C-alpha positions in Angstrom: -7.1 0.6 -31.7 -4.8 0.0 -34.6 -2.9 3.1 -33.7 -2.5 2.1 -30.1 -1.3 -1.4 -31.1 1.2 0.1 -33.5 2.5 2.5 -30.8 3.1 -0.3 -28.4 4.7 -2.5 -31.0 7.1 0.3 -31.7 7.7 0.8 -28.0 8.4 -2.9 -27.4 10.7 -3.1 -30.5 13.2 -5.9 -30.9 14.7 -5.7 -27.5 13.6 -4.8 -24.0 11.3 -1.8 -24.0 12.9 -0.1 -21.1 16.5 0.4 -22.1 16.1 4.1 -21.2 14.7 5.6 -18.0 11.0 5.8 -17.7 8.5 8.2 -16.1 4.8 8.0 -16.5 3.2 10.8 -18.4 -0.3 10.1 -17.1 -2.2 12.9 -15.3 -5.0 13.2 -12.8 -7.6 15.8 -13.9 -10.4 17.6 -12.0 -12.9 19.7 -13.9 -14.7 20.9 -10.8 -13.7 21.2 -7.1 -13.4 18.0 -5.1 -16.5 17.2 -3.1 -15.2 14.9 -0.4 -12.7 17.1 1.3 -12.5 17.6 4.2 -13.8 14.1 5.0 -13.7 11.7 7.9 -13.0 8.9 5.5 -11.3 8.9 2.1 -11.1 12.0 0.0 -11.5 12.7 -3.8 -8.9 15.5 -4.0 -5.3 15.7 -5.3 -2.9 13.7 -3.2 0.6 15.0 -2.6 3.3 13.8 -0.3 6.8 12.4 0.3 5.9 9.4 2.5 6.1 11.5 5.7 4.4 14.8 5.0 1.1 14.6 3.0 -0.9 17.4 1.5 -4.3 17.6 -0.3 -6.2 20.6 -1.6 -9.8 21.6 -1.8 -11.7 24.7 -3.0 -14.8 26.3 -1.5 -16.3 29.8 -2.2 -13.2 31.9 -2.8 -10.8 29.9 -0.6 -8.3 27.4 -1.7 -7.3 25.3 1.3 -4.3 23.0 1.6 -4.6 20.2 4.2 -1.3 19.3 5.7 -0.8 16.0 7.6 2.2 14.0 8.8 2.4 10.3 9.4 3.9 10.6 12.9 1.4 13.3 14.1 -1.2 11.4 16.1 -3.0 11.9 19.4 -1.5 8.8 21.0 -3.7 7.4 23.7 -4.9 3.8 24.0 -8.5 4.7 24.0 -11.3 4.7 21.3 -14.2 7.2 21.0 -12.1 9.7 18.8 -9.6 10.1 21.6 -6.7 8.7 19.5 -5.7 8.7 15.9 -3.9 10.8 13.3 -4.5 14.5 13.4 -4.3 17.4 11.0 -1.0 19.2 11.2 -2.3 22.5 9.7 -4.2 24.3 6.9 -2.8 26.8 4.4 -5.7 29.0 3.3 -5.4 31.1 0.2 -8.3 33.7 -0.2 -8.5 35.5 -3.5 -10.4 38.7 -3.6 -13.3 38.7 -6.2 -13.1 35.0 -6.9 -16.3 34.0 -5.1 -17.8 31.1 -7.1 -14.9 31.0 -9.5 -14.5 28.1 -12.0 -12.0 25.4 -10.8 -9.9 22.8 -12.5 -6.8 20.9 -11.5 -4.2 18.8 -13.1 -1.6 16.5 -11.4 1.3 14.8 -13.1 2.0 11.4 -11.8 5.6 11.6 -12.7 6.4 14.0 -9.8 3.1 14.8 -8.2 3.1 18.5 -9.0 -0.4 19.8 -8.9 -1.7 22.8 -10.7 -5.1 24.4 -9.8 -6.6 27.0 -12.2 -9.2 29.4 -10.9 -11.0 31.7 -13.4 -13.8 34.3 -13.2 -14.9 37.0 -15.5 -11.9 36.5 -17.7 -9.4 36.7 -14.8 -7.3 33.7 -14.1 -4.9 32.6 -11.4 -2.8 29.5 -11.5 -1.6 27.8 -8.2 1.1 25.1 -8.5 2.0 23.0 -5.5 4.3 20.2 -4.6 5.7 18.4 -1.5 9.5 17.9 -1.8 10.5 14.2 -2.2 13.8 14.9 -0.4 12.9 17.2 2.5 9.9 18.0 4.6 9.2 21.1 2.6 6.1 22.3 0.7 6.0 24.8 -2.1 3.0 26.7 -3.4 3.4 29.0 -6.4 0.7 31.6 -7.4 0.7 33.2 -10.8 -1.8 35.9 -11.9 -2.1 35.1 -15.6 -3.7 38.2 -17.1 -4.6 40.6 -14.3 -3.3 41.4 -10.8 -4.9 39.4 -8.0 -5.2 40.3 -4.3 -4.4 37.3 -2.1 -4.4 36.7 1.6 -2.5 33.7 3.1 -3.3 32.2 6.5 -1.7 29.3 8.4 -4.4 27.8 10.6 -5.4 24.5 12.3 -8.7 22.9 13.4 -10.1 23.9 16.7 -9.7 21.2 19.3 -10.0 21.2 23.1 -7.3 18.5 23.3 -4.6 20.3 21.3 -2.1 22.9 22.5 -1.6 25.6 19.9 1.0 28.3 19.7 1.6 30.6 16.7 3.5 33.7 15.9 5.7 35.6 13.4 9.5 36.0 13.2 10.6 38.6 10.7 8.9 37.5 7.4 8.0 34.0 8.6 4.7 32.8 10.1 4.8 29.7 12.4 2.6 27.5 14.5 3.0 24.5 16.7 0.3 22.0 17.5 0.8 19.4 20.3 -1.1 16.7 22.2 0.5 16.5 25.6 -2.3 16.3 28.1 -4.1 13.0 29.0 -2.1 11.0 26.4 0.2 8.0 26.6 2.9 9.5 24.3 3.2 13.3 23.7 3.3 14.5 20.1 4.1 17.8 18.5 4.3 19.2 15.0 5.7 22.6 13.8 5.1 24.5 10.6 6.9 27.6 9.3 5.6 29.5 6.3 7.1 32.4 4.3 6.8 34.0 0.9 10.1 34.0 -0.9 9.6 36.9 -3.2 6.7 38.9 -1.7 6.2 40.4 1.8 3.3 40.4 4.2 0.3 38.0 4.2 -2.0 40.3 2.3 -0.6 41.1 -1.1 -1.2 41.8 -4.7 0.3 39.4 -7.2 1.3 41.0 -10.4 1.2 39.2 -13.8 4.6 37.9 -14.7 5.8 37.8 -11.1 4.7 34.6 -9.5 4.6 34.4 -5.7 6.4 31.4 -4.2 5.3 30.3 -0.7 7.5 27.8 1.2 6.6 25.7 4.2 8.8 23.6 6.4 7.1 20.9 8.5 8.6 18.7 11.3 7.7 16.7 14.4 9.0 16.1 17.8 9.7 12.5 16.8 12.3 13.7 14.2 13.6 16.8 16.0 13.7 17.5 19.7 12.8 21.2 19.0 10.7 21.1 15.9 9.9 24.8 15.9 13.5 25.8 16.1 14.3 23.4 13.3 11.6 24.6 10.9 12.4 28.2 11.5 16.1 27.5 10.7 15.2 25.4 7.7 12.8 27.9 6.2 15.3 30.7 6.7 17.7 29.0 4.2 15.0 28.7 1.5 15.4 31.2 -1.4 14.6 31.2 -5.1 17.9 29.4 -6.0 17.3 26.8 -3.3 13.8 26.2 -4.7 15.3 25.4 -8.1 17.8 23.0 -6.6 15.1 21.3 -4.5 12.9 20.8 -7.6 15.8 19.2 -9.4 16.4 16.9 -6.4 12.6 16.2 -6.3 12.5 15.1 -9.9 15.6 13.0 -9.5 14.1 11.1 -6.6 10.9 10.4 -8.7 12.9 9.4 -11.7 14.8 6.8 -9.6 11.5 5.7 -8.1 9.8 5.1 -11.4 12.7 3.0 -12.7 12.7 0.5 -9.8 10.5 -1.6 -12.1 8.4 -0.8 -15.2 5.5 -2.4 -17.0 3.9 -1.8 -20.4 0.6 -3.0 -21.8 -1.8 -1.9 -24.5 -4.6 -0.9 -22.2 -3.8 2.7 -21.2 -6.6 2.7 -18.6 -4.8 -0.1 -16.8 -1.4 1.5 -17.4 -2.5 4.7 -15.7 -4.1 2.9 -12.8 -0.9 0.9 -12.3 1.3 3.9 -12.0 -1.4 5.9 -10.2 -1.3 3.4 -7.4 2.4 3.3 -7.1 2.4 7.1 -7.0 -0.1 7.2 -4.2 2.0 4.8 -2.0 5.2 6.7 -2.7 3.4 9.9 -1.6 2.2 8.4 1.7 4.5 5.6 2.8 8.2 6.1 3.5 8.5 6.7 7.3 9.9 3.4 8.7 8.2 3.9 12.1 4.9 5.4 11.0 3.0 3.9 8.1 0.0 5.7 6.8 -3.3 5.1 8.5 -6.4 3.6 6.8 -7.1 6.8 4.8 -3.5 7.9 4.0 -4.4 11.6 4.0 -5.9 13.2 7.2 -8.2 16.2 6.7 -10.1 16.3 10.0 -9.4 15.6 13.6 -12.0 12.9 13.7 -11.1 10.3 11.1 -13.5 7.3 11.1 -12.2 4.1 12.8 -9.8 6.5 14.6 -7.8 6.4 11.4 -6.3 3.2 12.7 -4.2 0.4 11.4 -7.1 -2.0 10.8 -5.6 -5.4 11.1 -8.1 -7.8 9.4 -6.9 -6.7 6.0 -7.3 -3.0 5.5 -3.9 -2.1 6.9 -2.1 -4.8 5.0 -3.8 -4.3 1.6 -2.0 -1.1 0.4 1.3 -2.9 0.7 0.5 -6.0 -1.3 2.0 -4.9 -4.6 5.0 -3.0 -3.4 7.3 -6.0 -3.0 6.8 -7.4 -6.5 6.9 -3.8 -7.9 10.4 -3.5 -6.2 9.3 -0.6 -4.1 10.8 -1.9 -0.8 11.3 1.4 0.8 7.5 2.0 0.6 6.8 -1.4 2.0 9.2 -1.0 4.9 6.9 1.1 7.2 4.3 -1.8 7.3 6.1 -3.8 10.0 6.8 -1.2 12.7 3.4 -0.9 14.4 2.9 -4.7 14.4 6.3 -5.3 16.0 5.8 -2.4 18.5 2.5 -4.0 19.7 4.1 -7.3 20.7 4.2 -6.6 24.4 0.5 -5.8 24.5 -0.3 -8.7 22.2 1.5 -11.1 24.6 -0.6 -9.7 27.5 -3.8 -10.4 25.6 -2.7 -13.9 24.7 -1.9 -14.6 28.3 -5.1 -13.1 29.7 -7.7 -14.0 27.1 -6.7 -17.3 25.4 -4.2 -18.3 28.1 -1.6 -19.1 25.5 1.9 -18.2 24.5 2.5 -15.9 21.6 0.5 -12.8 20.7 -3.2 -12.0 20.2 -4.0 -8.7 18.5 -7.3 -6.7 18.5 -8.8 -5.3 15.3 -7.2 -1.9 15.3 -4.0 -0.5 16.6 -1.8 2.6 16.2 1.9 3.3 16.2 4.3 2.8 19.0 2.2 0.1 20.8 -0.9 2.4 21.1 -4.3 0.7 20.9 -6.7 3.1 19.3 -9.8 0.7 19.5 -9.5 0.0 23.3 -12.6 0.5 25.4 -14.7 1.1 22.3 -18.0 2.7 23.4 -20.1 0.9 20.9 -18.9 -2.5 22.1 -18.6 -2.1 25.9 -19.9 -5.1 27.8 -20.4 -7.1 24.6 -18.7 -10.4 23.5 -16.9 -8.3 20.8 -14.8 -6.8 23.6 -12.4 -8.9 25.7 -10.2 -7.5 28.5 -11.0 -4.0 27.1 -9.7 -4.9 23.6 -11.9 -5.0 20.5 -11.5 -8.4 19.0 -14.9 -9.0 17.4 -14.4 -12.7 18.1 -11.4 -12.9 15.7 -8.1 -14.6 16.5 -6.4 -14.1 13.2 -5.2 -10.5 13.3 -1.6 -11.1 14.3 -1.3 -13.8 11.7 -2.7 -11.5 9.0 0.2 -9.2 10.0 2.6 -11.8 8.6 1.3 -11.6 5.1 3.5 -8.7 3.9 6.4 -9.7 6.1 6.4 -13.1 4.4 6.3 -11.5 1.0 9.2 -9.2 1.7 11.3 -12.0 3.1 10.5 -14.3 0.2 11.3 -11.6 -2.4 14.6 -10.5 -0.8 16.0 -13.3 1.5 17.6 -10.5 3.3 19.1 -12.1 6.4 18.9 -8.9 8.5 15.3 -8.5 7.6 14.6 -12.1 8.5 16.2 -11.6 11.9 14.1 -8.5 12.4 10.7 -10.3 11.8 11.6 -13.6 13.3 10.4 -12.8 16.9 7.1 -11.7 15.5 6.7 -14.7 13.3 7.7 -17.0 16.2 5.1 -15.3 18.5 2.4 -15.9 15.9 3.3 -19.5 15.5 3.6 -20.0 19.3 0.0 -18.7 19.7 -1.4 -21.1 17.2 0.6 -24.0 18.5 -1.1 -23.5 21.8 -4.5 -22.5 20.5 -5.1 -25.3 18.0 -6.8 -28.4 19.3 -5.6 -31.8 18.3 -8.4 -34.3 17.8 -8.9 -37.3 15.6 -5.6 -37.0 13.9 -5.9 -33.3 12.8 -5.5 -29.8 14.2 -8.7 -27.8 14.6 -9.6 -24.2 15.3 -12.4 -23.4 17.7 -13.8 -20.0 18.6 -12.5 -17.9 15.8 -14.9 -15.6 13.9 -14.4 -15.6 10.2 -16.2 -12.2 9.9 -16.2 -9.4 12.5 -18.7 -10.6 15.1 -19.8 -13.7 13.1 -19.7 -15.9 16.2 -18.0 -18.9 17.6 -16.9 -20.4 14.3 -15.0 -23.6 13.8 -12.1 -23.8 11.3 -12.6 -20.5 9.5 -11.1 -20.9 6.0 -9.0 -17.7 6.2 -7.3 -18.7 9.5 -6.5 -22.1 8.0 -4.7 -20.3 5.2 -3.0 -17.8 7.5 -1.7 -20.5 9.7 -0.2 -22.4 6.8 1.5 -19.2 5.7 2.9 -18.6 9.2 4.2 -22.2 9.5 5.8 -22.2 6.0 7.4 -18.8 6.8 8.8 -19.8 10.2 10.2 -23.0 8.8 11.9 -21.1 6.0 13.2 -18.5 8.4 14.5 -21.1 10.8 16.3 -23.1 8.1 17.8 -20.0 6.4 18.9 -18.3 9.6 19.8 -21.5 11.5 17.5 -20.6 14.4 15.3 -23.0 16.4 15.9 -25.8 14.0 14.9 -28.3 16.7 11.4 -26.9 16.6 10.8 -27.6 13.0 9.6 -31.1 13.5 6.6 -29.8 15.5 5.8 -27.1 13.0 5.9 -29.5 10.1 3.7 -31.9 12.0 1.1 -29.2 12.6 1.3 -28.2 8.9 0.8 -31.8 7.8 -2.2 -32.3 10.1 -3.9 -29.0 9.9 -7.6 -29.3 9.0 -8.5 -29.1 5.3 -10.3 -26.2 3.9 -14.1 -26.7 4.4 -16.2 -27.0 1.3 -19.9 -27.0 0.4 -22.2 -27.3 -2.7 -23.7 -24.1 -4.2 -25.6 -24.1 -7.5 -24.4 -27.6 -8.2 -20.7 -26.8 -7.8 -18.3 -27.5 -4.9 -17.1 -24.3 -3.4 -15.3 -23.3 -0.2 -17.4 -23.0 2.9 -16.4 -20.0 5.1 -16.2 -22.2 8.1 -16.5 -25.9 8.9 -19.2 -25.2 11.6 -20.7 -21.7 11.8 -20.9 -19.1 9.0 -21.3 -20.9 5.7 -21.4 -18.0 3.2 -21.4 -14.2 3.1 -23.1 -12.2 0.4 -20.4 -9.5 0.2 -16.8 -9.2 1.4 -14.2 -11.8 0.3 -13.0 -13.8 3.2 -14.0 -17.0 1.3 -11.0 -16.6 -1.0 -8.4 -14.9 1.1 -6.8 -18.2 2.0 -5.9 -18.4 -1.7 -4.6 -14.8 -1.6 -3.1 -13.1 0.2 -2.5 -16.1 2.5 -0.7 -18.0 -0.4 -2.2 -21.4 0.6 -3.3 -22.3 -2.9 -1.2 -21.9 -6.1 -1.2 -23.4 -9.6 1.0 -26.1 -8.1 -1.8 -27.2 -5.8 -4.0 -30.3 -6.5 -6.4 -30.0 -9.4 -9.3 -30.7 -6.9 -8.3 -27.6 -4.9 -7.9 -25.5 -8.0 -11.3 -26.6 -9.3 -13.0 -25.6 -6.0 -11.1 -22.3 -6.0 -12.2 -21.4 -9.6 -15.8 -22.4 -8.7 -15.7 -20.2 -5.7 -14.4 -17.2 -7.7 -17.1 -17.8 -10.3 -19.8 -18.0 -7.6 -18.6 -14.9 -5.7 -17.7 -12.5 -8.6 -16.7 -9.9 -6.1 -14.7 -7.8 -8.6 -16.0 -4.6 -7.2 -16.6 -4.9 -3.5 -15.6 -2.5 -0.7 -13.7 -5.1 1.2 -12.7 -7.6 -1.4 -11.2 -6.2 -4.5 -7.6 -5.9 -3.1 -7.4 -9.7 -2.8 -10.0 -10.9 -5.3 -8.2 -10.3 -8.6 -5.0 -11.9 -7.5 -6.8 -14.9 -6.0 -8.5 -15.4 -9.4 -5.1 -15.1 -11.2 -3.4 -17.5 -8.7 -5.8 -20.3 -9.5 -6.0 -19.9 -13.3 -9.4 -18.3 -13.7 -10.4 -17.0 -17.1 -7.8 -14.5 -18.2 -10.1 -12.4 -20.4 -12.7 -12.1 -17.7 -10.1 -11.0 -15.2 -8.6 -8.4 -17.6 -12.0 -7.0 -18.5 -13.1 -6.8 -14.9 -9.8 -5.1 -14.0 -10.4 -2.5 -16.7 -13.9 -1.8 -15.3 -12.5 -1.6 -11.8 -9.8 0.9 -12.9 -12.6 3.2 -14.4 -14.6 3.1 -11.1 -12.5 5.8 -9.4 -12.3 9.4 -8.4 -9.7 11.4 -10.3 -7.1 10.6 -7.6 -7.5 6.9 -8.1 -9.5 6.1 -4.9 -12.5 3.9 -5.5 -15.9 5.5 -5.9 -18.3 5.0 -2.9 -15.6 3.2 -0.9 -14.6 4.9 2.4 -11.5 3.0 3.0 -8.8 5.2 1.4 -5.5 3.7 0.3 -6.2 0.0 0.6 -7.1 -0.3 -3.1 -4.4 2.0 -4.4 -2.3 -0.8 -5.8 -5.0 -3.4 -6.6 -4.4 -2.9 -10.3 -0.6 -2.9 -10.0 -0.7 -6.1 -7.9 -2.9 -7.9 -10.4 -0.8 -6.8 -13.4 2.4 -8.0 -11.7 0.8 -11.3 -10.9 -0.5 -11.7 -14.5 3.0 -10.9 -15.9 5.2 -12.7 -13.4 3.7 -15.1 -10.9 6.2 -16.6 -8.4 4.2 -17.9 -5.5 5.7 -21.1 -4.1 9.1 -20.3 -5.6 8.0 -21.2 -9.1 8.2 -18.4 -11.7 5.5 -18.3 -14.4 5.8 -15.7 -17.2 2.6 -14.1 -18.5 0.6 -17.1 -17.2 -2.4 -15.0 -16.2 -2.3 -12.7 -19.2 -4.0 -13.3 -22.6 -1.3 -14.4 -25.1 -2.8 -12.3 -27.9 -1.8 -9.1 -26.3 1.5 -7.1 -26.4 3.2 -6.5 -23.0 6.5 -6.3 -21.3 8.0 -5.7 -17.9 11.3 -5.0 -16.3 12.5 -5.9 -12.8 9.4 -7.4 -11.2 10.7 -8.8 -7.9 9.9 -12.5 -7.3 10.1 -15.1 -4.6 13.7 -16.3 -4.4 15.1 -12.7 -4.6 15.1 -12.5 -8.4 14.5 -9.4 -10.5 12.8 -10.7 -13.7 12.2 -9.0 -17.1 10.4 -10.3 -20.1 8.2 -9.3 -23.1 5.2 -10.8 -24.9 5.1 -10.1 -28.6 3.0 -11.8 -31.3 2.0 -14.5 -28.8 5.7 -15.3 -28.1 7.5 -14.7 -24.8 11.0 -13.1 -25.3 13.7 -11.0 -23.7 13.7 -13.1 -20.6 16.3 -11.9 -18.1 16.7 -12.9 -14.5 19.0 -11.1 -12.0 19.7 -13.2 -8.9 20.4 -11.1 -5.8 21.1 -14.0 -3.4 22.3 -16.8 -5.7 19.4 -19.1 -5.0 18.1 -22.0 -7.1 15.8 -20.6 -9.8 12.6 -22.6 -10.7 10.7 -21.4 -13.7 8.0 -23.0 -15.9 9.4 -23.2 -19.4 8.1 -20.2 -21.2 8.4 -22.1 -24.5 6.9 -25.5 -23.3 8.7 -28.1 -25.4 11.7 -26.0 -26.6 15.2 -26.4 -25.3 16.5 -23.3 -23.5 19.9 -21.7 -23.8 21.1 -20.0 -20.6 23.3 -17.0 -21.1 25.2 -16.1 -17.8 26.5 -12.6 -17.5 26.6 -12.3 -21.3 28.2 -15.6 -22.0 26.5 -18.7 -23.4 26.3 -21.5 -20.7 24.3 -24.7 -20.4 21.3 -25.8 -22.4 18.3 -27.1 -20.3 15.0 -28.6 -21.3 11.7 -29.8 -19.9 8.3 -28.3 -19.0 9.7 -27.3 -15.6 13.2 -25.7 -15.5 15.6 -25.4 -12.6 19.1 -24.0 -12.5 21.6 -22.7 -10.0 22.5 -19.0 -9.8 25.3 -17.0 -8.3 24.9 -13.8 -6.2 24.2 -10.8 -8.5 24.4 -13.0 -11.6 22.3 -12.1 -14.7 20.9 -15.0 -16.5 19.1 -14.7 -19.9 16.9 -17.4 -21.3 16.7 -18.0 -25.0 14.6 -20.7 -26.7 16.3 -23.0 -29.3 
């Protein structure tokens, strides 16, 4: 431990720890073949991708199989029962003669995702390196016979499906296939893959030691190119050995830039790895602005559970929570598209089910307005289904969709982004304005299930939090964009009179009740704290009574490792000032409870917990909910830590370090020139502001506020 502490002290030094560029040196390691691949739910295999094309790899008998998927390749039909959802684009099968039952190991570097598999049997070894280009929809697989020639066959295949149209062939030295869903669908889809070996010929070949074989694949869809097959054939034709070198350089440059969007450092290397592992995963699966990843991220079968949907009562939103504070906005951008694209159908549901304005969303949707849970066979003719849509009694799904939109807005104050999301935010607020009942001086929710199918609940605590988030957001958008300012009085009146969060006594302590009338408690899951986070309804600036009830509820639930709760539970605990050491210890345990790829053990949900650790660390280091920055408020003061460019509410990029129980190196970059509010990091000390390198005013007090200019850098130094 002393060595580790010394290392980090040297790393932190006397100035900011991140003057130079940073790339994580952590690796994912497998000592045996992945077990859960292919799988209808999450997988335990190496994860590769560029945010549009994804790839994973498994090994059985003597075959190494690469599973290729693409975020925009779905069977798009508004129908459940496995008739819609993401689909496999193709398989690349490598069969190695004489390697039946070979030993398997794999290593993946987080800094660029390059994955190396090693097969060995009877003293013979073959190394297979693979990567998905970060800058183009290209895949490279390199085979190297280490000490003896190896005979290898390569096949480009797809799953059998009665619904898919398959074409395949060979042009010169290039193998190709197309896979399409065009019959009995609402929107036709097609993907094309071309494969060739750069330095060997034919698909059955002998790899000689010292002469590695390089296999290149080009992948594209009809959404990106009108003639995807023609495109991939043309693209692969240009790939040679020199092009591969250039593409690897560009690949590494992209990842270098990605890692330096923001950086954190802390002594716990388990948490450090988990932090960057999560950000790696989201970079690998989320960058297509119209097609975010589905619930599992990586598709390895044609029958993903839950139709591989965007599950709207938290699963879809959770992977994105950390991306805004981590300053990875490009990876957060895809989140919004399916929610906005579903507005027309959502308005139809609101009109025909609740007879209101606004939008009402079912539990699961797909891209481009597709509804993958419609006419679900397990719920036909039940109260879970309404007008063919699967709602499970919940009215909050569209409001849940505002969580990440609100976070991106508050962290950027980008006017163009605000205009983009305003219609959606207004539709959510219009729904609740009509759906809420005014009685006895307060606004009340009736008929809104807190849990899927929990019944005709009154005032579910989560919806009360989501409505507050929606109203605060729409008021902020309206004021900033100068839109619908005449409506603000009504919104503020609803906000002021919205029912309080229901409470109850458990084990002699006051805790939140899940609903005012109906479900009181649930022995798993975490809906009893999601009004705290991610709904942002309770912060450290809330009343002490609310904070006490919040901490009591966290202590009673203790849902640190829960299949449906962990993504929100840690940050909720941090937000209300729960015991820092307990949170950090539980987060460490949580980070150890994973497959080598970072997915949680025994949790089918895929990517939703990818950034749980990153989100918690960002919140511990730099909390800003409610436009009030708190440095290291949730982190034990006797630890060493630092961070650079955490993005906060108010559109600030904040950096700071914690050394020897003293906060230092505080720097704030203001993107939009807004008022900066920050809890004094040094309590009773006066603070010298240094603006763009020049000493400016001295301020004091427990709570500090100062004006900023656009793109101004302000350093804070205690006196």
